[in-house]
N, C-alpha and C positions, 0 to 999 in steps of 0.2 A: 605886821598885816597883809604887807605884799609876798609875804608867805604863803597866809591864807586864802587869800585874792588868785596866788597862782593854784593849790589843790583845790578852787572851787571846779576852774578854768579846766581844768589837767582833767579832772570827776568827770565831769556833762562830758568833755571831750573822746574821752572814752568809750562812756554809756554806747556814744553815737556814732562811732564807726566802728567797734568792738562786738563781740560777735554777739553781742543784747541787741544792736544795733537797729533789726529789724524792728523789735521790741519797742523801741526807745521812738524812730518813727512812725510802727501803730498807737502809739498814746499820743505822742505828741503831732497828731494829724487834725483836722476840722471835727473828721467822723468821732475819733479818739477822747476830747478834748468836749464831745456833744456827749458821748457817754460818762463821764466822769462829771458835766455836769447840764442834766436833764431840766431843769428851773431854770433857762436861760431867762424865760420872761420875771420872775421875779426880781431878778438880777439886775434887771434894764427900768424894774420900775424901783427898785432902790435909789439907785442910780440918775436918775428920770434921764439915762443917754437917749431914750428918742428928742429931746429940747436941744442937749447939750453943745456948744460949738465947736470940742475940744477933749479927747478923747488918751491915757495914756493905758499904756499894758507892759507894765513892767513883769519878766516870767520866766521861765527855764524853760526854750523849745519852741517859739515861736510865737509870732501870732493870730496863729489860724482859730483861735477861738474869739481873740480879740475881734478880730474880723466877719467874724458868724453874728454876734451880737450885735454889733451896728446896723449889721445889715436886716435882722429881725426888731430892730429898734426905729430903721429908716431913720438914722442920725445923721443929718449933716455932715459930719466930722469923723473924718477914716483916722481908723486908731493909730496915734504912734505910739512904735514897737518899742522899749529900753529890752536888754537880754548879757550877760555875762560876755556867753561865746555864741562864734555861728549857728547858727542851726538850718533848719533843711525850709525853713519857711524864710521867705524875706523880711530882712531888718531895717530899721531907720536908726538907730543908734545899740551901739557897747558899749557901754557903760556899768560901772558897780552898783550899787543900788544905793549907797552911803551917800554918791555924788552925782545925782542925777544933773547933766547939762541942761537945765532949762531955766528961763527965767521966771521969780516968786508970779507965783499965777497963774500959772499958762495953763492950767484945764478946769475944766467945769468936771470933768470923771476921768478914776484911774480905775483899777483893777492891780488888781494885784493878788492871783491865783492858785497856790502850791507854789509859793515859792521862800515863807520865812523859815520851813523847815531847816532848808538850808544852810540859814544864816544864824554867828552864836549870838545870843545876847546881846552885846554890843551892837553890832549890825544893824537888826534891826530896830533902835534905839535908834543906831543913826537914820535909817535906812527911814523911823513913820515921824524924826523929823523933816528929812527931804521929801518924804508924802505933803508935811504941813505945808513943808515953803513951796511949793509948784500947785500947790492945790487953785484955786480960784476964789471967794469969796462967792459962798452959796455953793458952792460944786461938792461930790460929795465923789470921795473912796471903798472898793471894796476888796476886804481879805480875808481869805479864804485860803483855810488851811486842816489836817489832818489834825486830829486830836488826839492825846493819848485816854487808855483806859487806865483801870486800878488794879488787875490781874496782869501783875510783873510777866511771865513766857505769852500772854497774848499781846500784851506792849512790846514785848521782843519782837515776836516773828512782825509785825503791823509795820517797824520800822527798817527790817530787812524787805519785805514788800513795799513801802515808799518811798526805799534808799536807791532806787538807782538813776546814775547819776550827780549823789552826790555825794560831798567830800566827808561830811556829815549828816545825823539827822538828830534835830532836837520837836519832838511834839509837844506843843506844849499845847495847855488847857486855858480857857477865858479870863481863870486870876495871873494866871501868867502873861497873859497878850495885855490885859488890861494895863496889868503893869509897868510894863514897857514902851507903852500909846502914850501915857499919862505923860502932863509936862512939856508934848510933842506940841502944842500950839493950837491939838483942832477944839471948836467948840463943842463939841458932840461926841462920845465917842458910847458906840451902841453894836451887845452884841443880836445878832438879827439871825432866824429861825425860818431857812432856803427849803426848809422839806429835807424826803429821804433822797437822796442819789442813788447816780443806774448802780456806777462801778465802782474804788469797790467797796463790800459793806463794811466801814472802816468809820467810823466817829469821824464828825469835820469842825470844827468851830470859824462862824460866819461872822466881821466887825466892817459897823457902818463906821466912817470918818467922816467929820462933816466940817465945816467951815460956813460962819455967819455971813446972809447977803450982805 
């Protein structure tokens, strides 16, 4: 487990500081994330972010887009940003997704955007259990990730394309994700449609998890 975490952190740091650092910073900037997620209004509505009193963003690359979402929603909550390694953006907490250092029921809204492909199945399941634990009654969490395609050659190309900064890349469809999220304490797990994405033109899977009030 420790070795695996170190590999993830090392891959992130090489991505940010190596020859592709300019590309990494561009994609992780607020403008870059906005290009990846043009349906911000739909995301805000699904999370009821405008009325959320607390908001957690867990990701790779800082919280620039979380700040943008909160601002567009007029949310009273400034996002608490968690990452596994240092970023060009200010962070609140450095932590592994399986061990979030927050009390039970701390957050009304949670986003985890383009995180799951960098985690193995055990880590995704552990992360889901942590999301369920820190999600407040009546709260919602949105998980968005690139999805696999059936054509093997194209799928391999997509994995290389979205693999920057990751020690491993595992693209999961709705079936695998639903199985990993089941029995983690959520009251609802729903596949949601966020419409077309701007860049890149790769299928994605979006899942909304909720707790009852």
